N, C-alpha and C positions, 0 to 999 in steps of 0.2 A: 578552391572549394575548402571550406572549413569543416573538418570532421570531428572537431573537438566536442565531446559531450560535456554537458554541465555537471559540476559536482553537486550532488544532492544529499542533504541530510534529512532523515525522517524523524519527526517528533510527534509524540502522542499529544493530542489536545482534547482531554476528557470533557471539557465544557462544551465543545462542539461535536462530540462523538465522532472524532476524525483523527486519522493519522495524516500529517501534513508533510508535503515535500517542500523543503526550503533550499534555495540556492545560496551560494556563499555570501551574497550581499543581503541575505535575509528575505528576498523576494519569495512569496508563496507561489510555488509552481503548480501545485495540485493538491488533491486530497482524496483519501479513501475513507468513506463514511460508513459508520457501523452502528449497530445496537449491541450492547453487552448485557448478558443476563446469565447468572448462575454458571460462570466459567465458560460461556460460549459467546463468541464474537460473530455476529451475523453481518457480513459486509454487504451493504445495500447499493453502493454507488461509488465509482471512482472517476475522477476527472483530472485532466491535465490542461494547463493553459494552452490554447490552440497554437501559439507561436513556438511552443516547446514540444509538441507532439512529434513522435518519431525520433526523439533524441535520448531515449532511455530513462526519462523521468518516471514514467509509469512503472517500468520494471523495477527501478530503484525504490519507488514508493511501495509496491507490492512486497518486495523482498524485506524492506525495513519493517513494514507492518506485520508481516508473518513471523519474522524473527522475534519481534516484541511479544506477539501472542504466545509464541513457543516459550520465551523466557518467563512468562507469567504462568505457564502450565495450563493454558486454556486451549480450547478447541475452536474451530471455525465452521461456519455455514456460509459458503460463497454464493450468495444470491446475485451479486454483481458479476456480469459476464466477464469483465476484465480479470478480476481476482480468480474466478473459476478457471478461465483459460490459463492463467499464470500457474495455478496449482496443477492443472492437467499437464502442462508442459515441463513442470519441475517436480519430479517424483519425490525429491527430498522433503517436500511439504505435504505429501499425502497423509502422513501420520497425524496432521492437524485436523483432518476432517472429522466432524462430530458424527 
């Protein structure tokens, strides 16, 4: 059994209002979609390619997106259930809540 988790890079794609999870080969593995207004990022939906679910891609995506929001000095509104659950389970991101 292969327990190797894919390496994920998270990149902001402002044209798509998304943070994208990219694998080493450039494959888009998922996205966290948002609306940004006046320093508040409202996460609306997160998706991961079905064949990669359960391999840590979603968590890497959430972490990368939230770290970027923090680096920009912005706050979040987690309307997406996945992002909300991630923030609830990781108290180090509670300070980002608007």
